[in-house]
C-alpha positions in Angstrom: 34.3 4.4 66.9 35.0 8.0 67.9 35.2 8.9 71.5 32.4 11.4 71.4 30.0 8.9 69.8 30.8 6.2 72.4 30.1 8.4 75.4 27.2 10.2 73.7 25.9 13.0 75.9 27.4 12.1 79.3 28.6 15.2 81.0 31.8 14.2 82.8 32.5 17.7 84.2 29.1 17.8 86.0 29.5 14.2 87.2 32.9 15.0 88.6 31.6 18.1 90.3 28.8 16.1 91.8 31.3 13.5 93.1 33.3 16.3 94.8 30.1 17.7 96.4 29.0 14.3 97.6 32.5 13.6 99.0 32.1 16.8 101.1 28.7 15.8 102.5 28.9 16.0 106.3 26.4 13.2 107.1 28.2 9.9 106.6 25.0 8.0 105.7 24.0 10.6 103.1 27.6 10.6 101.8 27.6 6.8 101.2 24.2 6.9 99.5 25.3 9.8 97.2 28.6 8.2 96.4 26.9 4.8 95.7 24.5 6.5 93.3 27.2 8.5 91.5 29.8 5.7 91.3 27.5 2.7 90.7 24.0 3.7 89.5 24.8 6.6 87.2 27.6 4.8 85.3 25.5 1.6 85.0 22.6 3.5 83.5 24.9 5.5 81.2 26.5 2.3 80.1 23.2 0.7 79.3 22.1 3.8 77.4 25.4 3.8 75.4 25.0 0.1 74.5 21.4 0.7 73.4 22.3 3.7 71.3 25.2 1.7 69.8 22.8 -1.1 68.8 20.5 1.3 67.0 22.4 1.2 63.7 22.7 -2.6 63.8 19.1 -3.4 64.7 17.5 -0.5 62.8 19.8 0.3 59.8 17.2 2.4 58.0 16.6 4.7 61.0 19.2 7.3 59.8 17.9 7.3 56.2 14.2 7.7 57.1 12.7 10.7 55.5 10.5 12.9 57.6 7.7 14.1 55.4 5.6 16.1 57.9 6.8 16.3 61.5 4.3 16.1 64.3 4.7 18.0 67.5 3.0 16.7 70.6 2.8 19.1 73.5 1.5 18.4 76.9 2.1 18.6 80.6 4.7 16.3 82.2 3.4 12.8 83.0 0.3 13.4 80.9 0.8 10.5 78.4 2.3 12.4 75.5 5.0 9.7 75.1 2.2 7.1 74.5 1.0 9.2 71.6 4.4 9.1 69.9 4.9 6.5 67.2 
């Protein structure tokens, strides 16, 4: 598996910059909270996303070969339920 496909769209440069900014936080309580989020929560969520994306070809092999006949665009305000209309 290629490196780019394993890490998908994780932006390491931005993540590293955020770590540097969190490390410079003056308030120790906020620093700990930010570092915990960036060092534990973000990699965990990114890892789960990577595993789920990696499982797509195994669980849904016809997904890549599906032909889109007529695309449908659903537009709406954020949090208005447009995702429920999809699929």
